[in-house]
N, C-alpha and C positions, 0 to 999 in steps of 0.2 A: 333350307328354311333359315330365315334371319333370326337372330337372337337379340334380345333386349338386355343390356347389362344392368345389373343391380349395383348401385354405388353406395358406399358409406359416405355420409355428408357431415361436416362439422357445422352444427347450428350456430356456433359463435361467429363464424365467418361466412357460412353459406357455400363454402368450397368443398368440392369432392375430395375425399380422403384416399379411397381405394376402391377398385371393383371387387366386390365380394362374390358375386355369383351372376347367373343369368336367370331371367324369368322362366318359370317352368312351362313347358309345352303341354297341350292336352295329353299326349302320350306319356309324359313324365308324371303328370298327375295320376293317371291310371296306374302306372307302374308303382307309384308310391302307396296308393290305396290298396292295391292287390297284395303288395308285400306286407303291409300292416295287417290286412285281413288274414293272411297266412300265419300270423303270430298268435292268434287267439288261443290256440291249444296250449302253447308254451306259457301264456299268461295265466292259464287256469291253476297253475301251481302257486298257492298263496305264499308259501315260504319264499319262493323265488321272487315273487313281487315285492315282498317286504325287504328282502335283502337288496333288490335292485334300487328301491326308493332310498334306502339308507346309504348305499354306495354312491348314488347320484349326489346326495347331500354332502357326502365326504369329498368327492372330487370337486364339487363347486367350492367348498371351503378351502381345499388345498390350492385351488386356482384363483383364490379371491382377488389377489392383487392384479392379475391379468384381466379377470372379468370386470372388475370395477374400473380399471383403466379404459377398457374398450367401451363400456357403457357410458362413462363420462365423456369420452371423445365424440360419441354419437348423440348424446342427449343433453349435455351441459347441466345435468342434475347435481353434479358435485360429489366428491368422494364420501363426504359425511352422509348425505341422504342415501347413496348407493350402498354404502357399508350396512346401513340398517336394513335396506331392502333385500340385500343378499341374505342377511341373517333371517329375515322373515321367510324368504324363499326356501332356504334349507330347513328351517323349522317346520314349514308346511310339509315338505317331503318326509321328514321324520315323524311327524304327527300322523300322516296317512299310513306310514309303515306300521305304527303302533295300532291304528285302527284295523288294518288287515290282520294283524296278529290276534287282536281281541275277537273279531268276528261278529260283533253286535250289529254291524251294518247290514249283515245278511237277513236280519229280522226273521229268524227261524221261529215258526209257530207250528205247533202240533195240536190238532184236535182229535182226541181218541174217539173211536167209533162208540156210539151210544144208541142201541136199538130201542131203548125205552122212550126216547124223545119222539115227539110228533111234529113233523115227520121224523123218521129215524135219521140219525146223523152218521154218515160213513166216516171212515178214517181219512183225515186230511192232513197233509204236511205241506208247508209253504215256506219258500225262501226266495231270495232274489238272485237273478243271473245278470251278467254284463250284457249290454246292448250290442256291442261290436265296435267297429272302428269309429273313433270320435274325431271330428275336425275341430281344431282350436284356432280361433282368429285372435292373434296377439294384440295387445293393447299398446298404444303409443306412449302413455305416461308412466308405465311401470315396465321397464325393459327386462326385468327379472321376475317379479312376483305375479305379474299377469301376462306373461309372455312364454317363451319356449319352456322354461323350467317351472312355470308358475302354478297357481292353484287349480286351474282347469286341467292341465296336463297331469299334475300329481294325483288329483282326485279320480281322474279317468283311469289312470294306470292302476291305482289302488283298487278300483272296481273290476279290474281285469280287462280293460278296453285298450287296445292299441291306439296310438294318437298320431295324427298327421297335423302339423302346425303350419298355418299360413302366417308367414313372418310379416311383422309390421315393417314397412319401408324405412321408418326412422332409425332403426337399429339393427340392420342386417348382419353386421360383423359380430356384434354381441350375440345375436340369435344363432349364428353358425357355431360360434365358440361353445355356447351352452348346449347346442344340439350334440356336438361332438362328445362333450363330457357325459351327457345322458346316455348316448349310444355305447360309449366305453363302459359305463356302469352297468348297462343291460348285459353286455357280454361277460363281464366279471361275475354276474349273478347267474350265469348259465342260460340267458335269454338271447333271442335274436336281436341284433342291433336295430332292426326295423320295427321294433315295438314303438320307436319314436323316430319320426322324420320330419323334415321341414321343406316347405315350398315357398318360392318367391313370386310375386306378380299379382296384379289385380285380376286378370283373367283366370289365373290359376285358382284364385279364391272362389270364383264363380263355378269353375269346373269341379272343384272339390265339394262344394255343397250339393251339386247335382249328381255326384257319382252314386251309382246304385248301391255300392258296398259301404257307403258312409251311413252310419246308423244314428248319429246324433251330432250336435254342434254346440260349441260354446263361444261366445263373442263378447268383447268389451270394447266400446268405441262410440261412435256418433249415432244419432238417431237416423240420419239419412242412410249411412252404410249399413247399420244393423237392420233397419227395416227392409232394405233391398235383399239381404240374405235371409231374413225371416220369411219374407214372401216367397223366395226361391225354395226354401226348405218346405213350405206348405204347398207349393205348386208341383212338387215332384209327383210322379205316378204313385210312389209310396212316400207320403209325407213323413218327416222325421222330427223329433223334438229339437227345438232351437232355443237354447238358454242364452239370451242376450241381455247385456246391460247397455242401454242406449242413451244415458245422460240424465241428469238430475239437477234441479234448482236448489234443493236442500234448504227449505225455509227456516228462519229463525224468528221466534217471537220473544220480545223483551216486554215483560209486564211493567205497568207503571211502578209497582212496588219494588221490583228488581232495579229499575233505573234509579229510583230514589235512593236505594241502599248502596249501589256499587256501580254507578254509571261509568266512571273512569276505568275500572277494572274490566267491565264488559267491553267497552270501546277498544281497549288495548288488545284484549283477547280475540276480538273479531278481526282486528287488523292482522294478527298473527295467522288466523285461520284462512283468511282471504289470500295471504301472500305465501303461504307454505307451498314449497315446490313451484313457485311463480304462478300460483293459482291454478295449477294443472292437476289438482286432485278431483276425482269424480264426486267427492263429497264436500267440496268447497261450498260454504254458505253463499248462495247467489241472490237471496232476497231476505231482507231483515226488517221486520215490523217493529218500529221504535215509536213510543208514545210522543205526542206533541207536548210542548211545555218545557220548562227550565231543566228538568232532569234528563229528558231526551236530548236537549241541547248540549248538556254536559257530556253525554255519551258521544254525540257527534263530534264535539270538539276533541275528545280523546282519540277517536277514530281518525280524524283529520290530522292530528299531530303525528300519530304512529305511521300512518300511510305516507304522510309528507316526508318522513325520515327514511323511508324504504328506498334502497338503491334500485335502479333499473335491473331487470333480469332478462335472461335468454329463454325464449320458448323452444319447444322441442324441434320445430322446423320453421322455415320462413313462411310456408303456406298458413300455418297456424297463427303466426305473427300477423299476417295480413288480414286474416279473418278476425282476429282480436281487434285490430285497429279499426277495421271497417265496422265491426259490430258495436264497439263503443261509440264511434262517431254517429251511427244511426240512432242509437239510444239517446245520446246527449242532445241531439237535434230536436227532440220532441218538445212541444210546448209544456212548460211547467216542470221540466226536468233540468236540474242543475248539477254541477260537478264541483263540490267543495275541494276535492283533490282530483285533478284531471287525469284519468287513465288513458293510456294509448301509447304512441311511439315514444320510446325513451332514447332513440338513436337508430343507426342504420340497421343494427341487428338485435336491439333490445326493446323492451316495453317497460312502461312505468305503471306502477300500481295506483289505484285510486278508487273512488266511488261515486255513484250517482245518487241523487235524492229526488223524491217525488212525493206528493200527497197520496195517502192510501185511498182517498176518495176516488181519484182518478182510476186506480187499479181496481177498485170495487165496482166501478161502473159509472160513477158520477162524472158527467162531462166527457165520457169516452168519445174519441173521434169516430165518426161513422165508418171509417175504413178499418177500424180495429188496430190502429197504429200502436197503441199502448201494449198490445199483446206481447210485443217483443221483449218487454221488461219482465215477462213471466217465463221467458226461455233462457236456458243456460247460455252463458257467454264464457267460453273456455279461456282462462287467463286471470290475472290478478285484478279483478273488479267485482264489486257487489252493488246491489241496489238497496238503498235504505228508504223504505216507505213509512212516512210519519202518519200515525193513526190518531184520531180524535176520540175514539170510543172502542170498547171491546166489540161491539157489533160491527164496526168498520173493519177491525182486524179480522174478525171471523168471516166477513164477506170476501176479503182478499183471499184468505185460505180456501174459501169455497170455490175459487176459480182456478185453483192450481191442478195441474196433472199429477200423476204419481211420482214419488220421489224415493231415493234410497234412504234419506234421513230427514228428520225434522227435529229442531232443537228448541227447547223452552228455557229462557233465562228467568228464574223465579227468585223471589226474596226468601229469606229464611223463614218468615212467618208463613209464606205459602207452602213451603216444603215440610214444615214441622207442625202446622196447626191442622184443624179439621178441614176435610175436603171443601173447597170452595170453587171459585171460577177456574182455578188452575186444573181441577179435575175435568172440567168441561173442555179446556184446551187440550188436555191429554187425549180425551176421547175424540176430538175433532182431527188432531194430527195423526192418530192412529189409523184413520181411514186414508191418510195421504202417503204414508211412508212405511218402509220396512224396519227402520230403527228409530227409536225415540230417545233423544239425549236431553237430560235435565242438568243445567248448570255446568256444562262442558261444551266441547266443540266437536263436530262430527268428523273432522279430519283426524285420521288415524283409526284404522279398522282392526281391532284386536283379532288375531287368529285364535279362536276359542270355540269349544263345543257348542256354546249357546249363541254364538254370533249369527246374525242374519244380514247378508249384504245382497239386497234385492228390494223389490217394492212393486207397487201397482205400475202398470204401463204408463209412460214409456221408460220408467226406471229399469224395468226388466220385462221380458216377454214371458216369463213363467213365474211361479210362486216359490221357486227354490232359491237357495243361496249359492253364491260363488266363493264364499269365504267361510271357513269353519268346517267342522267334522261332518255335518250333514250335507256338504257339497257333493259327497260321493253318491248320494241318492239319485242325482240327476242321470247317472250313467247305468242304472240298474232297472230291472223290471221284475215284478213278482210272478212266480209260477207256483201253482198248487198241484199236488199229486194226490189223487183220490184212490184209495184201496190198492195202492201199488205194493207188491211184495217187497219185503225189506231188502232182499238181495239185489233188487232192481232199482232201488232208490239211489240218488246221489249221496256221496259219503256225508254230506252236510246234514242229511235228514234221516240217516239210519238210526235205529233204535239204540244201538250201543254208543252213539255219539262219538265216533273214533277221532274226530277232530277237536273235541272238547269245546264245542261252540256254546255260547249262551243261547238258551231257547225258552220259549214260553209254551207250557203244556196245559191243555185244558182237559179235564176228565181223567178217569182212572186208567 
């Protein structure tokens, strides 16, 4: 059987660096999943899981210089950005270890029997159990925090689910390095190394989602790729949950009062959000509604100045670079679309940041081309570009928002009077964008997703394929299912539900 090599590639030059692995065969996919499935019993030990997650964080920290060097060589994201991403990654691992220790994620509920009720209530005890083997599809733009050691892996392991990661081809060497550290950490905690394993290759990813022992999947990537896997997960003889993040436009609305109050500040801030990570953040603002008139012009001038001073950057790979250049060219060619700062090719291996502008009336439907050509302006373009739509009235801005699909975030730039005074039109804007997005930002920028208990990173389709979050403490809920035990003798109950509460878990009890 022929094997397909997996190469690490330098995006700064497009040249192959080293062969890292070979693409997995169907047999190797089967072996990896079966080995993971055999680890479920070992992962049932909550103490070992928490120790494993902390050991993984410690080993990643110890190897930080090596990990960051490997990731930068494959992604060109830079040591500064990657140092922060590694800290976020190890922080996630430790946070989920704390969650395992606390035990609240099990959501233990006990309803005492009450024969006086009509109908009588039996004794009921409920908690959550792990689903089984989780397939994780690594992201391109976060080689650590959304890849092998990232949030999907950490939350699944915390839930007690073994993980098989389909590595992203943009950073295979980094992924192998991180996988080796996680496997060492598992052994140090008394767990089998196969609680985490990695696979390479497009076909391997399809084999993985179809494997009968895979119980759920997590994905971060494109709409096209994610939808194909989502459909495959649903088409299985036994469908499985597929928690996918498939892209987002992340609209921003600047009110007239906000533009009047701080146009230059908003313009500069927008430029920073659009170019952060060379525009390769899933929450990059891709559509900005700015009022017509002098104040909106001042904002646009500040944006033009800031983007014009931005140096060209390197995207994650040359395929993405070509898609970006082509996508910008297609959008800029539409009638009525102009480019005050032309985004696109910045050199043989780089791209230049910029923005396009169009009247909101076109996006709202006035004068739309019969073939729907302007719809492309309402789709994500991965890279350092945004679309500024100038609106003449609140109704026109609302009409544009009404045409948008689901998003990870929506941002409102409001004036001090709008945030401090009595509820007015801003309250209506909040209500409208709440229907569009999973996170609402006021007077900030959506780039930078805090790992915190109250965080939600998801949204209506296509931002996500489920209503769960991939960031924050409640991400663990994706990999669990509830089970209720009715009138089961105490000695036969799982330890988590026994009357004496031997594990000291938080629980909600109803009745005497």
